[in-house]
PDB file as gemmi writes it, atoms N, CA and C in Angstrom:
CRYST1    1.000    1.000    1.000  90.00  90.00  90.00 P 1                      
ATOM      1  N   UNK A   1      79.196 114.551 121.034  1.00  0.00           N  
ATOM      2  CA  UNK A   1      80.357 113.905 121.582  1.00  0.00           C  
ATOM      3  C   UNK A   1      81.449 114.962 121.775  1.00  0.00           C  
ATOM      4  N   UNK A   2      82.056 114.973 122.926  1.00  0.00           N  
ATOM      5  CA  UNK A   2      83.090 115.944 123.256  1.00  0.00           C  
ATOM      6  C   UNK A   2      84.463 115.314 123.099  1.00  0.00           C  
ATOM      7  N   UNK A   3      85.359 116.042 122.450  1.00  0.00           N  
ATOM      8  CA  UNK A   3      86.743 115.595 122.321  1.00  0.00           C  
ATOM      9  C   UNK A   3      87.505 116.098 123.529  1.00  0.00           C  
ATOM     10  N   UNK A   4      88.120 115.176 124.265  1.00  0.00           N  
ATOM     11  CA  UNK A   4      88.881 115.541 125.456  1.00  0.00           C  
ATOM     12  C   UNK A   4      90.340 115.193 125.214  1.00  0.00           C  
ATOM     13  N   UNK A   5      91.213 116.114 125.568  1.00  0.00           N  
ATOM     14  CA  UNK A   5      92.645 115.953 125.341  1.00  0.00           C  
ATOM     15  C   UNK A   5      93.414 116.213 126.627  1.00  0.00           C  
ATOM     16  N   UNK A   6      94.581 115.574 126.741  1.00  0.00           N  
ATOM     17  CA  UNK A   6      95.441 115.821 127.893  1.00  0.00           C  
ATOM     18  C   UNK A   6      96.295 117.045 127.606  1.00  0.00           C  
ATOM     19  N   UNK A   7      96.195 118.051 128.466  1.00  0.00           N  
ATOM     20  CA  UNK A   7      96.957 119.289 128.344  1.00  0.00           C  
ATOM     21  C   UNK A   7      98.253 119.123 129.137  1.00  0.00           C  
ATOM     22  N   UNK A   8      99.388 119.059 128.438  1.00  0.00           N  
ATOM     23  CA  UNK A   8     100.660 118.847 129.130  1.00  0.00           C  
ATOM     24  C   UNK A   8     101.090 120.081 129.925  1.00  0.00           C  
ATOM     25  N   UNK A   9     100.556 121.251 129.593  1.00  0.00           N  
ATOM     26  CA  UNK A   9     100.893 122.470 130.331  1.00  0.00           C  
ATOM     27  C   UNK A   9     100.256 122.464 131.719  1.00  0.00           C  
ATOM     28  N   UNK A  10      98.957 122.124 131.775  1.00  0.00           N  
ATOM     29  CA  UNK A  10      98.251 122.103 133.061  1.00  0.00           C  
ATOM     30  C   UNK A  10      98.224 120.713 133.688  1.00  0.00           C  
ATOM     31  N   UNK A  11      98.700 119.716 132.932  1.00  0.00           N  
ATOM     32  CA  UNK A  11      98.716 118.317 133.369  1.00  0.00           C  
ATOM     33  C   UNK A  11      97.321 117.845 133.782  1.00  0.00           C  
ATOM     34  N   UNK A  12      96.332 118.188 132.945  1.00  0.00           N  
ATOM     35  CA  UNK A  12      94.956 117.781 133.202  1.00  0.00           C  
ATOM     36  C   UNK A  12      94.246 117.509 131.886  1.00  0.00           C  
ATOM     37  N   UNK A  13      93.127 116.803 131.964  1.00  0.00           N  
ATOM     38  CA  UNK A  13      92.316 116.519 130.783  1.00  0.00           C  
ATOM     39  C   UNK A  13      91.338 117.669 130.599  1.00  0.00           C  
ATOM     40  N   UNK A  14      91.278 118.187 129.367  1.00  0.00           N  
ATOM     41  CA  UNK A  14      90.415 119.333 129.082  1.00  0.00           C  
ATOM     42  C   UNK A  14      89.573 119.061 127.855  1.00  0.00           C  
ATOM     43  N   UNK A  15      88.397 119.682 127.807  1.00  0.00           N  
ATOM     44  CA  UNK A  15      87.558 119.624 126.612  1.00  0.00           C  
ATOM     45  C   UNK A  15      88.222 120.449 125.513  1.00  0.00           C  
ATOM     46  N   UNK A  16      88.194 119.933 124.290  1.00  0.00           N  
ATOM     47  CA  UNK A  16      88.740 120.661 123.147  1.00  0.00           C  
ATOM     48  C   UNK A  16      87.762 121.740 122.722  1.00  0.00           C  
ATOM     49  N   UNK A  17      88.244 122.978 122.604  1.00  0.00           N  
ATOM     50  CA  UNK A  17      87.427 124.106 122.161  1.00  0.00           C  
ATOM     51  C   UNK A  17      88.135 124.754 120.977  1.00  0.00           C  
ATOM     52  N   UNK A  18      87.597 124.567 119.756  1.00  0.00           N  
ATOM     53  CA  UNK A  18      88.256 125.143 118.579  1.00  0.00           C  
ATOM     54  C   UNK A  18      88.200 126.672 118.600  1.00  0.00           C  
ATOM     55  N   UNK A  19      89.181 127.310 117.957  1.00  0.00           N  
ATOM     56  CA  UNK A  19      89.204 128.767 117.876  1.00  0.00           C  
ATOM     57  C   UNK A  19      88.062 129.289 117.021  1.00  0.00           C  
ATOM     58  N   UNK A  20      87.699 128.527 115.975  1.00  0.00           N  
ATOM     59  CA  UNK A  20      86.560 128.861 115.122  1.00  0.00           C  
ATOM     60  C   UNK A  20      85.559 127.721 115.242  1.00  0.00           C  
ATOM     61  N   UNK A  21      84.306 128.043 115.460  1.00  0.00           N  
ATOM     62  CA  UNK A  21      83.286 127.015 115.693  1.00  0.00           C  
ATOM     63  C   UNK A  21      83.088 126.080 114.506  1.00  0.00           C  
ATOM     64  N   UNK A  22      83.309 126.581 113.285  1.00  0.00           N  
ATOM     65  CA  UNK A  22      83.028 125.770 112.097  1.00  0.00           C  
ATOM     66  C   UNK A  22      84.281 125.263 111.385  1.00  0.00           C  
ATOM     67  N   UNK A  23      85.466 125.396 112.019  1.00  0.00           N  
ATOM     68  CA  UNK A  23      86.698 124.990 111.340  1.00  0.00           C  
ATOM     69  C   UNK A  23      87.741 124.539 112.357  1.00  0.00           C  
ATOM     70  N   UNK A  24      88.357 123.389 112.077  1.00  0.00           N  
ATOM     71  CA  UNK A  24      89.463 122.892 112.894  1.00  0.00           C  
ATOM     72  C   UNK A  24      90.582 122.504 111.946  1.00  0.00           C  
ATOM     73  N   UNK A  25      91.796 122.945 112.235  1.00  0.00           N  
ATOM     74  CA  UNK A  25      92.955 122.600 111.416  1.00  0.00           C  
ATOM     75  C   UNK A  25      93.850 121.617 112.161  1.00  0.00           C  
ATOM     76  N   UNK A  26      94.688 120.938 111.402  1.00  0.00           N  
ATOM     77  CA  UNK A  26      95.622 119.976 111.989  1.00  0.00           C  
ATOM     78  C   UNK A  26      96.966 120.141 111.314  1.00  0.00           C  
ATOM     79  N   UNK A  27      98.010 120.295 112.096  1.00  0.00           N  
ATOM     80  CA  UNK A  27      99.361 120.394 111.557  1.00  0.00           C  
ATOM     81  C   UNK A  27     100.035 119.040 111.690  1.00  0.00           C  
ATOM     82  N   UNK A  28     100.602 118.567 110.613  1.00  0.00           N  
ATOM     83  CA  UNK A  28     101.382 117.325 110.630  1.00  0.00           C  
ATOM     84  C   UNK A  28     102.678 117.594 109.880  1.00  0.00           C  
ATOM     85  N   UNK A  29     103.793 117.177 110.443  1.00  0.00           N  
ATOM     86  CA  UNK A  29     105.082 117.494 109.838  1.00  0.00           C  
ATOM     87  C   UNK A  29     105.401 116.587 108.655  1.00  0.00           C  
ATOM     88  N   UNK A  30     104.600 115.585 108.427  1.00  0.00           N  
ATOM     89  CA  UNK A  30     104.831 114.700 107.290  1.00  0.00           C  
ATOM     90  C   UNK A  30     104.802 113.246 107.716  1.00  0.00           C  
ATOM     91  N   UNK A  31     104.637 112.360 106.763  1.00  0.00           N  
ATOM     92  CA  UNK A  31     104.554 110.935 107.098  1.00  0.00           C  
ATOM     93  C   UNK A  31     105.910 110.356 107.501  1.00  0.00           C  
ATOM     94  N   UNK A  32     105.869 109.376 108.365  1.00  0.00           N  
ATOM     95  CA  UNK A  32     107.077 108.645 108.732  1.00  0.00           C  
ATOM     96  C   UNK A  32     107.151 107.436 107.818  1.00  0.00           C  
ATOM     97  N   UNK A  33     107.927 107.541 106.767  1.00  0.00           N  
ATOM     98  CA  UNK A  33     107.966 106.479 105.759  1.00  0.00           C  
ATOM     99  C   UNK A  33     109.130 105.521 105.964  1.00  0.00           C  
ATOM    100  N   UNK A  34     110.012 105.804 106.902  1.00  0.00           N  
ATOM    101  CA  UNK A  34     111.199 104.986 107.116  1.00  0.00           C  
ATOM    102  C   UNK A  34     111.120 104.133 108.376  1.00  0.00           C  
ATOM    103  N   UNK A  35     110.024 104.236 109.143  1.00  0.00           N  
ATOM    104  CA  UNK A  35     109.892 103.491 110.393  1.00  0.00           C  
ATOM    105  C   UNK A  35     108.407 103.367 110.725  1.00  0.00           C  
ATOM    106  N   UNK A  36     108.098 102.805 111.879  1.00  0.00           N  
ATOM    107  CA  UNK A  36     106.717 102.685 112.323  1.00  0.00           C  
ATOM    108  C   UNK A  36     106.111 104.071 112.537  1.00  0.00           C  
ATOM    109  N   UNK A  37     104.819 104.198 112.291  1.00  0.00           N  
ATOM    110  CA  UNK A  37     104.138 105.476 112.484  1.00  0.00           C  
ATOM    111  C   UNK A  37     104.163 105.869 113.958  1.00  0.00           C  
ATOM    112  N   UNK A  38     104.312 107.168 114.220  1.00  0.00           N  
ATOM    113  CA  UNK A  38     104.346 107.671 115.590  1.00  0.00           C  
ATOM    114  C   UNK A  38     103.904 109.129 115.607  1.00  0.00           C  
ATOM    115  N   UNK A  39     103.598 109.608 116.783  1.00  0.00           N  
ATOM    116  CA  UNK A  39     103.265 111.013 116.975  1.00  0.00           C  
ATOM    117  C   UNK A  39     104.375 111.622 117.824  1.00  0.00           C  
ATOM    118  N   UNK A  40     104.971 112.687 117.338  1.00  0.00           N  
ATOM    119  CA  UNK A  40     105.984 113.394 118.128  1.00  0.00           C  
ATOM    120  C   UNK A  40     107.377 113.046 117.856  1.00  0.00           C  
TER     121      UNK A  40                                                      
END                                                                             
């Protein structure tokens, strides 16, 4: 299964290609505990 994401720079949908084949990281600035959950 391929993960496809919208690239806001190129304004197109692209296949996700990790920098390392065996590792993917995710940055999250922290939970939104004072309101509804959201991204961004």
